[in-house]
N, C-alpha and C positions, 0 to 999 in steps of 0.2 A: 505493500498500500503505500504508495509516494506521500509527503510529508512533508509543507509548510514550517520552520521556525523563525520567528525572531524578538528581540525584547533581549534582556540580561540575562543570559544562563542561571545567576543563580535570586530570580526574580522567580515570583512564585507565580505556579506554571496555568494558563487558560489553555482547555480546548474546545474548540470553536467544528462542529459536526452541523454539515449543508444537510441543503432538502434535495428530496431526489428531484433530478433532471438537471440540478445547475450542480458543480462544484465550488472548490476551499475562496471562488474567488468572488464568491460573494459577502464572502467579510472584510471583505478590504479594508469599507470605511469602521469598521470598529476595531483591527489586526489595528491600522492605520492609530488607532485611539489610544490602544492599551497597550502597547512593545514602548513603549517610554518603562511601563514601570512593571507590567508583565513579563514572562514568557509565555511567549503565544504559539500554541501550539495547531494544525490546518491541516488534517488530511485532505484527499480528494479520495468520498469513500469507492470502494470498486465500484468496475464501472462505470463511474462517472473521474472527469479530468485527463488526469494524470495516470490515475489509476481505469480506464477504460476496457484493459486488455487486460485485467485480473474480472470476471464474472463476479457479480451480485449475486448471492447461495441462498444466502438469508440473515437476519437479524442477526439471530444468536453466532452466527459467525462468523460477521462484523462485527459485534461485539468484543468476543473473543481474540479478534483480531487489536479488537483498540487498547485491551486489557493491557496483550503483551507488549506493547508498547510505550505503555503509561511508569514511568519509572518512579516516579514520586506525588503524589498525591494531589488532583487537579480539582479546581471549580469545570464545570462540563457547561457546556451552552449550547443547545441545538436550538434548529426549526425544521417543521415539521417533517421529513420523516428521521432527522439527524435528533431531532427532539426525546423524537420515543428510543430510539442508539441514547438516549444519556438519560433518560429515563429504564429503561436494562437493564446500562453498565450499572447507576446508580445503587438500581438493586440487587444486581449477582454482582456488582463487587463494591460493598460500601468503602472497603480499605481504603479504595484505590480512587475519593468521591469526597470537596470537601465541599463543594456545593451544588447548586443544580440550576438551569435555569433553561425553563419549559418555556420557545414558542409554536405555538400553532400546533401543536400535536392531536392527531384521531385518536379518541383513544376507548371510540365505541367500536366492535364489529360492524362490519356493513355485509348486509344482506347480496344476495345475485354474485354472489365475488370471481366466481365462475364465467355468470353472463357476460361482468365485467372485460373480468380479462382476456377473452372471445372478442370480445369488441376492441381492446385497445390492439389481440394480436393483428387485426386485418390493419385497425392504422395506424400500423406505428409506423411504416417506410417514410409518413410526411414527416416525422421527426426531420428527418436529411432534407427536406425541404425549406428554403431560406422564408419563403413569405409564409410558411406555419411556426418555425420556431422565431416569429419575429409576433403571431400572434402570440404564442405561448408567452414570451418573452414580456409582457403587457404583460396577460392575466398574473403575471410574477411581477406584476411594481421593475422588471430591469431596468435598472437604468441607461440614457442614450449611449455614458461611455465604454458599457459592458455589455450590449448589446451582440458583438461579436464574442463577445466567451460564451455568449449563452448558446447561442448557433454552434459553433466551435464543436460544447461539448454535449448538446442535445444529435447531433450526426455520429458524434463517436459512441454515447447509449447504445449497444447490442438490443437486441425483440429479448435474449434471454434475458442479460441483465433488466430491459423496467418490464417486463413481468413478473418475476422477481422479487425485484421492492413495491412496483403494485400489490401485488399479491401478500405481502405480510404488511406492509402500511393498513390494506382493507380488510384483512384479518388481524388488527391488533389489538389486544387490552391487558391492562392494568396487572403488571404486576400483583402478586401480593405480600411480594416483599416491600413495594412500595413504600405502604404506609408503615413502617420502622426501619427509613431510613431517615437517621437521624440529620441534617446533614440539611444545612438554609436551603428557600428551595422560592424560587420566582415564577409565576405561571403566566403567560400571554398570552391570547388573541384578540386579536381586532373584531372591531363592530362590526362591521358590517361580512366579516365571513358569515361559512354555514353554521346552519343552525347545532349541527354534529361539530364545529368544532367549541359551539359554543358550549355545550353538553360534555362534552371530553374537555375543556379544561376543567368547568364547575369539578369533574369526578375527578382531575389532579389534583386538584386545590383540596377538594374534601378528604382524600386519603389521605393528606396531608394537612394537616386543620391549622398548624402552626406555621401556615405558606402564604406571603404575600399573592395575591392575586392583583393580575391589573387587565380590565377592559379595556384594548388601545381604540381613540376615539375617530374616525372616521378613513380605521384600513382594511382589509382585506387581507388575502393570505400574501403576507408577504411585508410582514413591519419592516424586518433588518432593511430592506429595498427600498419599500415604500418612506419610511422616515429614517434614513439612515442618522442622521444626525440628534435625532432625540434617541434613537433607538442606543446608542452609541453612550450619552451623557446617561440615562437612567442605568443600563448596566454599569460604569462608571462609579457612581452616585453608590448604589446595591453594594457591590467590591469593594469597595469605601469602608460602609458600615462594618463591614467583617472587622 
Protein backbone atom coordinates (compact mmCIF):
# COMPACT_ATOMS: atom_id res chain seq x y z
CA UNK A 1 0.00 0.00 0.00
CA UNK A 2 1.37 3.39 -1.01
CA UNK A 3 1.81 5.74 1.97
CA UNK A 4 2.88 9.41 1.98
CA UNK A 5 4.12 10.98 5.21
CA UNK A 6 4.90 14.56 6.13
CA UNK A 7 5.54 16.65 9.22
CA UNK A 8 8.03 16.22 12.09
CA UNK A 9 9.01 12.59 12.69
CA UNK A 10 8.57 12.96 16.45
CA UNK A 11 5.21 14.78 16.32
CA UNK A 12 1.88 13.15 17.26
CA UNK A 13 0.80 10.98 14.30
CA UNK A 14 -2.46 11.48 12.40
CA UNK A 15 -3.69 8.89 9.89
CA UNK A 16 -5.97 10.17 7.09
CA UNK A 17 -8.19 7.61 5.30
CA UNK A 18 -9.85 8.75 2.07
CA UNK A 19 -13.22 7.74 0.64
CA UNK A 20 -14.02 5.36 -2.19
CA UNK A 21 -13.20 6.51 -5.71
CA UNK A 22 -10.75 9.18 -4.58
CA UNK A 23 -7.24 8.89 -3.08
CA UNK A 24 -4.90 10.51 -0.59
CA UNK A 25 -4.92 13.76 -2.56
CA UNK A 26 -8.37 14.55 -1.15
CA UNK A 27 -6.64 15.42 2.13
CA UNK A 28 -4.20 17.99 0.68
CA UNK A 29 -5.86 20.95 2.40
CA UNK A 30 -6.02 19.26 5.82
CA UNK A 31 -2.53 17.80 5.45
CA UNK A 32 -1.06 21.23 4.78
CA UNK A 33 -2.75 22.59 7.91
CA UNK A 34 -1.63 19.71 10.13
CA UNK A 35 1.91 18.93 9.02
CA UNK A 36 3.52 21.78 10.96
CA UNK A 37 2.49 20.20 14.28
CA UNK A 38 1.68 16.57 13.46
CA UNK A 39 3.18 13.61 11.65
CA UNK A 40 0.63 13.15 8.87
CA UNK A 41 0.24 9.67 7.35
CA UNK A 42 -1.79 9.47 4.13
CA UNK A 43 -2.18 6.09 2.42
CA UNK A 44 -3.75 5.42 -0.94
CA UNK A 45 -6.07 2.56 -0.02
CA UNK A 46 -5.90 -0.65 -2.09
CA UNK A 47 -7.42 -0.21 -5.54
CA UNK A 48 -7.03 3.58 -5.44
CA UNK A 49 -4.46 6.10 -6.65
CA UNK A 50 -0.86 4.89 -6.31
CA UNK A 51 -2.21 1.61 -4.87
CA UNK A 52 -4.48 0.91 -7.87
CA UNK A 53 -2.52 -2.23 -8.78
CA UNK A 54 -3.34 -3.76 -5.38
CA UNK A 55 -6.98 -4.93 -5.56
CA UNK A 56 -9.43 -3.88 -2.87
CA UNK A 57 -10.45 -7.19 -1.28
CA UNK A 58 -12.37 -6.32 1.89
CA UNK A 59 -12.59 -3.89 4.78
CA UNK A 60 -11.08 -6.53 7.08
CA UNK A 61 -8.05 -7.05 4.85
CA UNK A 62 -7.53 -3.30 4.47
CA UNK A 63 -7.78 -2.65 8.21
CA UNK A 64 -5.30 -5.45 8.89
CA UNK A 65 -2.88 -3.86 6.39
CA UNK A 66 -3.33 -0.44 8.03
CA UNK A 67 -2.66 -1.96 11.47
CA UNK A 68 0.62 -3.38 10.18
CA UNK A 69 1.88 0.01 9.05
CA UNK A 70 1.06 1.81 12.35
CA UNK A 71 4.05 1.84 14.68
CA UNK A 72 2.80 4.45 17.17
CA UNK A 73 -0.83 5.00 18.31
CA UNK A 74 -2.54 7.46 15.98
CA UNK A 75 -5.47 9.79 15.64
CA UNK A 76 -7.41 8.42 12.68
CA UNK A 77 -9.54 10.66 10.48
CA UNK A 78 -11.72 8.98 7.86
CA UNK A 79 -14.23 10.07 5.23
CA UNK A 80 -17.01 7.80 3.90
CA UNK A 81 -15.41 4.42 3.15
CA UNK A 82 -12.36 5.64 5.06
CA UNK A 83 -14.62 6.49 8.01
CA UNK A 84 -15.93 2.91 8.08
CA UNK A 85 -12.32 1.71 8.11
CA UNK A 86 -11.56 4.15 10.94
CA UNK A 87 -14.38 2.67 13.01
CA UNK A 88 -13.09 -0.85 12.39
CA UNK A 89 -9.51 0.12 13.17
CA UNK A 90 -10.52 1.75 16.47
CA UNK A 91 -12.82 -1.17 17.32
CA UNK A 92 -10.50 -4.07 16.52
CA UNK A 93 -7.11 -2.44 17.20
CA UNK A 94 -7.90 -0.02 20.05
CA UNK A 95 -4.28 -0.11 21.20
CA UNK A 96 -3.34 1.61 17.93
CA UNK A 97 -5.92 4.44 17.99
CA UNK A 98 -6.07 7.31 20.45
CA UNK A 99 -8.75 9.47 18.78
CA UNK A 100 -11.11 9.09 15.83
CA UNK A 101 -12.84 11.58 13.51
CA UNK A 102 -15.66 9.89 11.63
CA UNK A 103 -16.96 11.87 8.64
CA UNK A 104 -20.00 10.69 6.67
CA UNK A 105 -19.84 6.98 7.47
CA UNK A 106 -22.76 4.81 6.44
CA UNK A 107 -23.40 2.46 9.35
CA UNK A 108 -26.62 0.71 8.34
CA UNK A 109 -26.61 -2.23 5.94
CA UNK A 110 -28.45 -1.35 2.74
CA UNK A 111 -31.09 -3.55 1.06
CA UNK A 112 -30.83 -4.95 -2.46
CA UNK A 113 -27.02 -4.98 -2.40
CA UNK A 114 -26.88 -7.65 -5.12
CA UNK A 115 -29.03 -5.68 -7.54
CA UNK A 116 -27.11 -2.47 -6.90
CA UNK A 117 -23.75 -4.16 -7.47
CA UNK A 118 -25.02 -5.80 -10.66
CA UNK A 119 -26.06 -2.41 -12.03
CA UNK A 120 -22.77 -0.90 -10.91
CA UNK A 121 -20.85 -3.64 -12.70
CA UNK A 122 -22.60 -2.79 -15.94
CA UNK A 123 -21.93 0.95 -15.60
CA UNK A 124 -18.34 0.59 -14.28
CA UNK A 125 -16.68 1.36 -17.67
CA UNK A 126 -18.23 4.85 -17.53
CA UNK A 127 -15.75 5.77 -14.79
CA UNK A 128 -13.03 5.83 -17.47
CA UNK A 129 -14.90 8.48 -19.45
CA UNK A 130 -13.84 12.07 -18.70
CA UNK A 131 -17.35 13.48 -18.98
CA UNK A 132 -18.73 10.95 -16.51
CA UNK A 133 -15.82 11.40 -14.11
CA UNK A 134 -16.39 15.15 -14.15
CA UNK A 135 -20.04 14.64 -13.22
CA UNK A 136 -19.02 12.37 -10.35
CA UNK A 137 -16.41 14.88 -9.22
CA UNK A 138 -19.10 17.53 -8.86
CA UNK A 139 -21.19 15.16 -6.74
CA UNK A 140 -18.22 14.83 -4.36
CA UNK A 141 -17.46 18.58 -4.42
CA UNK A 142 -13.97 17.99 -5.81
CA UNK A 143 -12.44 21.48 -6.25
CA UNK A 144 -11.40 22.56 -9.75
CA UNK A 145 -7.67 22.25 -9.07
CA UNK A 146 -8.11 18.56 -8.18
CA UNK A 147 -10.44 17.53 -11.01
CA UNK A 148 -7.59 15.95 -12.97
CA UNK A 149 -6.54 14.00 -9.87
CA UNK A 150 -10.07 12.66 -9.58
CA UNK A 151 -10.30 11.73 -13.27
CA UNK A 152 -6.99 9.86 -13.09
CA UNK A 153 -7.96 8.08 -9.87
CA UNK A 154 -11.41 7.14 -11.16
CA UNK A 155 -9.96 5.67 -14.34
CA UNK A 156 -7.51 3.58 -12.33
CA UNK A 157 -10.07 1.84 -10.10
CA UNK A 158 -10.74 -1.59 -11.57
CA UNK A 159 -14.19 -3.12 -11.72
CA UNK A 160 -13.06 -5.75 -9.21
CA UNK A 161 -11.93 -3.15 -6.68
CA UNK A 162 -14.99 -0.97 -7.27
CA UNK A 163 -17.45 -3.79 -6.63
CA UNK A 164 -15.53 -5.05 -3.59
CA UNK A 165 -15.29 -1.60 -1.98
CA UNK A 166 -18.90 -0.62 -2.71
CA UNK A 167 -20.19 -4.01 -1.58
CA UNK A 168 -18.34 -3.72 1.73
CA UNK A 169 -19.60 -0.16 2.11
CA UNK A 170 -23.23 -1.15 1.55
CA UNK A 171 -23.08 -4.11 3.92
CA UNK A 172 -21.30 -2.24 6.70
CA UNK A 173 -22.72 -2.29 10.23
CA UNK A 174 -21.24 -1.00 13.46
CA UNK A 175 -19.11 -3.63 15.22
CA UNK A 176 -20.04 -4.32 18.84
CA UNK A 177 -16.54 -3.29 19.91
CA UNK A 178 -17.13 0.29 18.76
CA UNK A 179 -19.16 1.02 21.91
CA UNK A 180 -16.20 0.18 24.17
CA UNK A 181 -13.55 2.17 22.31
CA UNK A 182 -12.29 4.58 24.97
CA UNK A 183 -10.61 7.25 22.83
CA UNK A 184 -12.04 10.64 21.92
CA UNK A 185 -14.48 10.62 18.99
CA UNK A 186 -15.80 13.34 16.69
CA UNK A 187 -18.68 12.41 14.36
CA UNK A 188 -19.75 14.54 11.39
CA UNK A 189 -22.36 14.46 8.65
CA UNK A 190 -23.71 17.10 6.29
CA UNK A 191 -27.25 18.42 6.63
CA UNK A 192 -27.79 17.83 2.88
CA UNK A 193 -26.71 14.18 2.95
CA UNK A 194 -29.19 11.34 2.56
CA UNK A 195 -31.37 10.34 5.49
CA UNK A 196 -29.45 7.09 5.94
CA UNK A 197 -26.29 9.12 6.56
CA UNK A 198 -28.00 11.16 9.28
CA UNK A 199 -29.32 7.97 10.87
CA UNK A 200 -25.89 6.38 10.62
CA UNK A 201 -24.15 9.37 12.21
CA UNK A 202 -26.69 9.32 15.05
CA UNK A 203 -26.11 5.58 15.60
CA UNK A 204 -22.33 6.03 15.61
CA UNK A 205 -22.68 8.82 18.18
CA UNK A 206 -25.20 6.94 20.33
CA UNK A 207 -22.85 3.96 20.55
CA UNK A 208 -20.22 6.42 21.81
CA UNK A 209 -22.21 8.72 24.14
CA UNK A 210 -19.13 10.77 25.08
CA UNK A 211 -18.44 11.58 21.42
CA UNK A 212 -19.03 14.97 19.83
CA UNK A 213 -21.66 14.99 17.05
CA UNK A 214 -21.79 17.76 14.46
CA UNK A 215 -24.26 18.19 11.62
CA UNK A 216 -22.51 20.53 9.19
CA UNK A 217 -24.89 23.08 7.69
CA UNK A 218 -25.38 23.22 3.91
CA UNK A 219 -22.99 20.31 3.25
CA UNK A 220 -23.58 17.18 1.21
CA UNK A 221 -21.47 14.03 1.02
CA UNK A 222 -18.06 15.63 0.78
CA UNK A 223 -17.47 17.88 3.79
CA UNK A 224 -13.63 17.87 3.66
CA UNK A 225 -13.73 18.88 -0.02
CA UNK A 226 -16.78 21.13 0.11
CA UNK A 227 -15.65 23.19 3.11
CA UNK A 228 -11.90 22.51 3.40
CA UNK A 229 -10.99 25.58 5.44
CA UNK A 230 -13.80 25.11 7.95
CA UNK A 231 -13.06 21.38 8.20
CA UNK A 232 -9.34 21.91 8.73
CA UNK A 233 -9.97 24.52 11.43
CA UNK A 234 -12.48 22.26 13.19
CA UNK A 235 -10.13 19.30 13.17
CA UNK A 236 -7.16 21.34 14.42
CA UNK A 237 -9.29 22.82 17.20
CA UNK A 238 -10.54 19.38 18.23
CA UNK A 239 -7.05 17.89 18.18
CA UNK A 240 -5.70 20.78 20.26
CA UNK A 241 -8.32 20.09 22.92
CA UNK A 242 -6.73 16.70 23.48
